[in-house]
N, C-alpha and C positions, 0 to 999 in steps of 0.2 A: 504492499498500498504505500502511495506516493505521502511524503512528509510536507512538502510545501507545492505551491501552486506551477511554480518554475518547475520543480522535479514531475510534476504531472503534466504539464505542457512538451517538456522535452520528451519524453515517451510515448506522448500523441504522436509529434513530428517523425521521430523514429518510426512507429509504426505506418506511418503515411506513405515514406515513399517506398517501403516493403511491399505493401498493396500493391502501388503503382508499378515496381518492378515485375510482380506475378503477374498483373493484366498484360505488360508489355509481353513478359514469355508468352502468355496463352494465345495473343493475337497473333505472335510471331511462328507460332504452331499452326495457328488455321491457316496463315497465307502459306508457309511452306507447304502444309498437304495440300492447299487449291494448288500452288503451283506444278508439286508433282503429278497432280492426277489430272493436269492437263496434257502433260509432257508425254503419259502413255499412248500408245497406239489402240485404235480402238481392234477388240479380240473378234478375228474373223472365225466365222461361222463355216464349220466344215460340214457339209452333207452327207451321211455316211448310207450307203448303199443298202438298201435290205438284202439279204441274201437268198439265193433262187434256192429252189425245191432242188436241184443239185448238189447245190453246197448242201442241203440238210440231209440229202441221201446220203452222202459222201462221210458227215459227222457219225450217222447213223450205222451204215458200216462200219467206222471206225470203233464205233462202244461195242458194236456186234462182235468183230473181231475179238477186243479187248475182253468181253465176258467169254467168247471161248476158250480166250489163253489161260482164263481162271477157271477153267474146267465146270463155268456156271452152265444148269442146263437150260436155263430163257435169263430173258432181261425185259423189263415192262419199258416202256416210253412214253409219257404222256405228253401233249401236242405244246398245251401250255407251258410245261418244265423247258421241254427242250427249246421253247420261243424263250423264255427269260435266260438260259442260260447262255444262250448266244447272243442275245441282240436286246435293245433297251427298247424298242419299238416292236409292238406289236404287227407280227406279221403270220396271221394264222392260215392263211391261205395255201403259200409255200412248205410250212412245216408239215400242216396236213395229208398234201400232197406228195409230201419225200416221204411222210410216215405208210401211207397205203401204195406207194409204189414200191416199198422195199417189201413188203409183206411176200414172203415163201410159203409152199403148201406147208399143212401144219401149224402157222402161224395163226394167232386169234384176236378177236378182237373183245377189250375186257368193257370197255364204255365205247358203245357206235352210236354216237348221236349224227342227228342229219344236220348234214352242210358242214362248213367248218366248224368247230369249237374248241376250243381250252382244253375240252373234258375228254376229249377224243383218248384214248388209252390202247395201246396192243401190246401183246406179249409175244414177243420173238423170243422161239428156240435155237440156240446157238451153238447145240452141241454135235448139227450137223450144217454146214455152212458152205457144202459140197454145192459146187457150178451146178451140177444137175439136178438141183431140186428145182421147180418149178415157180412161177411166180403165183399167186394165190388169185389171181383172177385169170389167169388160165386154165386153170383146175376147173372155173366154176362153169 
């Protein structure tokens, strides 16, 4: 607590410059941030192409080969899961086409919705990946 008015006024004058210095610092930071942001070039958006049905077929074939190497009997592939695994955007038409194109005789539908849907689920038997196996739709 100040003993005299003089000491009290000295403390106030000491405090005032500290406040203005702090105010100057905050002003400097703001202007620095604005100029730094202005110097950055605008980010370019890269348009990522959606995968084709043929590319999805290759992914499914590699999954089947990997499961075969592990001596698994079958794998189940869901259209929605496969799409999310490889792409950010929805591309269910290509995914569903690839899933049905990769069906061989003996493989079966677990969930067969009408049209293209993320619910489409197929069981691929991978114990025999012989090229002599006929396509699913050739057998029908």
